[in-house]
N, C-alpha and C positions, 0 to 999 in steps of 0.2 A: 671619459664618465658619462652617464645621462641623466641630466637636469629633469625630466618630466618620467617618475617613475613614481608608482603606489605599493607600497606593501603592507599587507594586511596578515597580521598574527591576531588567529585564534579568529580570520573573520572571511569574505568572501565576495563576491559581489551579488548583490540580492537579485533576487528573480526578475525582479522588476527592470533591470536591465537587459531584458531580452525583449524585442521587440513585441513578441506574440503576445506574451504571458504580459506586457504593459496596457496591449490594447483589449484582454480580456476584463484587465482589472479595470479600465476604464468603463467597458459596457455593462460592468455591475450596476451600474448608477441608473441605467433603465430599470425600473420599477415596475412591479404588475398593477393594474389600474382597475377601476370597478367599472369598466366599459367593455362588456361581454359581446361580441359577436351574436347575432339571433342563433338559440340554439344551444348556445356555450354556457356552462357552469349555473350556479344554485339561482334561485331567483334574487336580484338584485345584484347578481355579481360577486356575493359577499368574500367567497377564494381569493378574487383578483385573476388578472387575465393577464398572457405576455403573447405577441406574436411567433409562431416557430421561427428559431434564427437570432432572438435578440440578443444571446446571450452566448452565441458561436466561438469556441477559443480554438480554432484553426488556428497552423503556424508548420513550420519546415518540421521535417521530421525529426530534426535534432535542434532545439530551440536554444541560439547561441545569443552570448550577450553583446551588446553594441557600447561599448566603452572605449572611449579614446587613449585614455592612459595606459600602457603598460603595465599589469598587475602580477606581483607573488601573495599567494595565499596560503600562508603556513599555518596549521595546526598539528595536535597530536592523537595517535590514534586513540590515547585511554585520556581525553578531553569529556569530560561529564558533563560539560555546562555548554559547548559546540561540538555538537557528535561527530564523529569522523563520516558518517554518512552523507552529511549534508556537503562537504569536503568534498566526496568521492562525487557527489552532484554536481558542483561547480568543475571538477577534473572533466567529469564525461562530457558534459554539455559545453566544455570549451577547448576541445581536443581541436577542432579547426581554426580555432582561433590563434594564432600561435604566440600573440606577445601578452596569453594569459598564462601564467604557471600555475600550477599545485604542487605543495610540497609536504609531507606527511612525516612530521619525527615520531619513530617509533619508541615507543613506551613513556611520551611526553603527556602529563595530564596541563588542565587549562591554568592550576594557581603555580605550575613551574616556573614560568612567565612574568609571575606578579612580583612586585619588588618585596610584598611580606608573605610571600606564598597565601596559603588557606585562609589567613587573617587578613587578605587585602579585600577578601569576599563577602559577600552578606551572606550570612548564616544559612539561607535556606539553598544558595547557589554553592557554598563550602560542600554542605551536603549531599548535593549531584555531584560533586567531581569525583573522578576515578582518584586510584592511588598511583602514584608515578611509579615505574620500574627504571627510570633512569638518573633519576635525580636533578634538583634545580640547577646547579651548576654546569653538570654535561646537556643538560636540555637547553639553557641560555648559551654556552657556547654553539652547542650545533645552530640553532636559530640566528646568531649573530653572522657563524660562518655563511650560511645560505643567503641571508640579508647583503650582507658586504657583495658577494660573488654577484647577486643580483644586482648592486648599483653600480658595480662596475663593469658587469659585462651587458647587463639588459638581459632581456627574454629569448636570445636569438642567440647563435652559435654554439659554443663548446656546452655552457652552462645548461641553457635551454633544451638541448638535443640530448645532454645526458640526464635531464631530469626528467623528461619526457617518456624516454624510455626505462628509467628504473621505477615509474609510479605506476605503468600500465599494467604489467603483472600483479601488483599489490590492487589494484582496483578492481579487478576481472570479476570477482565474485560478487560483488557488488551491481556491475554491470548485467551479470547472469541473473540476479533475483529481483533486480529492480526493473529492466527495461527487457530483459529475454521472459520472465515469467510471470511480473505483477504487470506489467504495461503502465508505471508509473505516468501522472501526469503533469510530473516537476520533470522530469529525465526526458518525457518526449512531449509532441501535441495533444497526445491522447487528451479526452476527456467526458464529462458524464453521456454525450451522446455520441462519441466518435471513439473508435480504436478496439483494444479488446486484451483481454487478459490470457495468456498462455497456461496458467495455473489454472484457472477458471475451467477454460476448455477442458485438459486433459483431468480435470477434476467428476467429468461426467463418464470418463472412463474408470477411472476408481471406483465411482457408486456402481455401474454396473456390473463390473466384475465380481467372479468370472460369469463369463459369456453362459448364453445357450451353446451346445456341443454345434460344432461346423461353423458357428457366426464369426465373424472376424470386422475389426474395425478401419473404416475404410477414410473416415477424417470426421476430426471434432475442432469446432469453429467455437467464437464466442463474442460477442456484441456486447460492448459497452451501453447503459441505459439507464435511466433512474429506475428503479424498480419499484418506485410509487407511482410510474407511468399509467394512467388508465384515464379511458375516456371523460368521465366525472372528475377526475382531480388537477384541480388547479394548478399550475396558471396556464398551462399547453393544454390543455385536454386530449390528450394525445391517445392512440391506439394501444392498448396494452402490449405488455411483451411477454411471450411464454417460449420456453425451450422448445426446441424441434427436433424430431427425428426423422429419419426416412431411410429403408432399408432395399437395397439393390438385390439385385437376384444374385442368389449365391449366398445370401444373407450376410451381404456389406452394411456394416454400418455409418449414418452419417448423421452426425448432430452440431446443434448448434445453441450454445448457454446462453443466458444473459446474466449480466457481472453489473456491479457498482461500486469502484472504489470509494470506499469511507475516510473524510480527514478530519471530521467531528461529531458531536455526539447531541442528537436532539430528543426529547419525549415524543411519545405519542400525544401527549396535552400538546407541549408545543406547537406541533403540527395539526393539531384539534383532528390527528385520526387521518390527515393527505388532505385537508379540506381547505389548508391553512396555506393558500400558493407563496404567500411571503416566507413564510417558512420553509418550506418544501425547497423553495430554491436556494437557501442558505447553504446546502448541501452540493452546490454546483461548484464548479473551479474557481467561477470568479466570487462568488461566496466565499469560497474559504481564503483565498488571498486578499479578500475585502476584510477579512475577522480574525486572521493569523497571524501571528508577528513572522517573519521569516528569519529569525535569531538563532537558528540550530538546536533549541535545548530541545524542541519536541520532535516525536520519531517524523523521518523524511518517510517513511514505509504508510500505507493505507495503514490503519486499524483493523479493517478487516476488508474482507472482499465480500460483499453481497451477492450471491449467486442463484437463483435459479435454474435447477437440474430436474430433466425428465427422471421421472421413477423408473428405480429397478423394475416393477411392476408391469411397468409400461414397455419398457424396452423388450423385458421377454415375450407382454404380452403381443407386439407389434410386428416379433418376427416372427409369430404362428408357429413357433417351434414346440415342441411336448414339453411342460411341465406340470405339476400339480396342480390341481385346481379343485378347492374347495366343493363339496355336493351340492347341487345345485348352483354352482355359478359358471358363466362363461369365459371370466376373467381369472389369470394367473392369480396363486397366493398372496396377497398382501405382504405376507411376511418377509418376503424376498427385501422388504428393506426395513426389517428390522433390526436392530442395534443402534450404537452410533457411530451411524456408516460418516457423518458430519468429521466426528474425532478422529477416524484413522487416516482423514484424507490433510485433516490437521497435521496429525504426526508426520503423514509421509512430508509436508513441505516445511517441518522440522528437521527432518533427517536431509534433506535436499540441501538446505542453509547449511547446518551443522558439516554434512561432507565436502560441500563447498568452501568454507572458511577455509583462511591459510590455518597450518599447523600451529603458528603460535595462538593464533586468535583460540583454536581449540582446546589447546594446552592450558590455557589461560584460565579458559572460562570453567574447565573441569578441577583447576587445583584453587581456586576462589570465586567461583562465581556460581549462577544458580541456572538448572537447566529446566526450560520450561516441559511441563507433563500433561496431557489432556485428559480431561474426566469425560463424562456420560454426556451427549448431548441433553439440551434442555425446551422443553415445549413452552414457547410461550403460556404467559394466564391464560389468556384469550385467541384461540387457534385461527386466529385471523390475519389477512394481511397486514395493517398497521403494527399487528403488536409484534410480528416479524422483524420487518422492515425495520420497526425503532427501540428494537431490544438487540445490542449490539455485543460482538466477542466480547468474553470476558477474559481478564486474567486478574488471577486472584495474587498479589506477590504477599500474603499476611504471613507464610510461613520459607522453612527451607527450603521447598520446591512450589516455585510458580505454576499453577494449575490453570489452564485453557479451557474455556467451556462454550461450546458453538451452542448458537440457538437455532432451531430447525423447523421446518413445518412440513410435513408427510400427507398427502391427499389421495388416498386408495382410490381406481377406476369405480368402485363402488359409490364413491361420494357425490356430493353435487358438481356437476359438470363445467362451473367456474373455475375449480382448482384441479378437478381430476386428473391424476397421472402424472403430479409435479411433486418434486421433492427438493425442497430449498436449504441451503447452507449459508452460515457465517463462515467463512474461510479465515484460516491464517493464511496471512501472504508470507510468501517464502522471503520477502524481503524485511518483514518485520520480525520474522525469526532472527534473519542475519542482522540485526541490529540489535537484539537482543543478546547474542554472542559478543558482539564486537563492543558494546557499548552498557545498555541495561539491565543485563543479567550479572554486570559486576557492579552495579551501584550498589556503594554502601556496605561494600564486605573487606573489612579490615582484613590484611594479609595476615597470618597467623591468630587472630580472635577468631572462634567458631560459632559467630553471633552476626545479627545485621542490626543496622542504623534502624 
């Protein structure tokens, strides 16, 4: 028997058990001051100042926990209180630490393991839980079986090996969406000034296609940056970041986008249109760690990927290939960027997530859940950077079909040089779409009842 084991039912090792995450959280205590170097900031340093690198959150490629006691984290894939995506994160970051195991009980809800079922939960949490397919008796029996085997055998040997083998395929869609597409800050050591999103990089291709005749893609890259970074924006006063386009001989395109994962919502007022440095950095990784509980209730995925893309007009113009030009203009037609082009990219994110999800998850959503439907792109009320930055991707859940709307900003080549040639999009993360399929799209729907709570 093993005397030092920890069983976590509907629980997991919190992120701060990962040393690099804990260090990032600790660095958040360093806050801006009103002591700007000469030439930086507004008069009297009103927006605050932080030296570059004050909040660096670097770490290993896969941030593993450091916890001395072997653990088994148990949860249900129909847990609407502690979402399965958070268990997937625990599984991924603990893969190389063989003493920590994760098991998902298929068809089990949060209330299945509680003595009085939903009645044991506060009303707000009871409304968030999903409906069990397994039933309380079977769910408790399965949990008891896993717990007893873990207590007898520990994390190693046949039990641990078999559990790791059986969970790998099941969690793979989450790895693909969170790591390979979104570039999650929690599954990796990416942060607001390091790393990238493959989805944002490929969004540039989606925006620009179909390309001019005989042009091809050579490379598409992305860089994580605070999209608000500007030389006059506190607290770092960094150079501004813009998408880049290069054309090689034979019309080969190489592009680099700029993106930021967003995990919370701020307003233009709160940030004072970007001039309040204390508010701006609340969207940094350390700021999220300091302000949001790691309780599995909120989405693990970013609520949007704010992405600065080169406009389709710019790409056609820079290739030098023939295309229609308005009379009296040297630039190609700005109508190349017409239509809801951000919405089209978001629809592709939904399709990718849906095709990547398990057959069981797809079938469940179609039978008793709500799909995500993309609506027309929205322009911010004021067509300026802060109003695009601090208007977020919207998911309207008020009807039987959940509607997703992206905020966009397009600046034609004929516009002011400051923004000319850019097309910005609030992108739906494929990881958030996957969470919708497994959890949020099922919330509040009673099997057999054609209505929502």
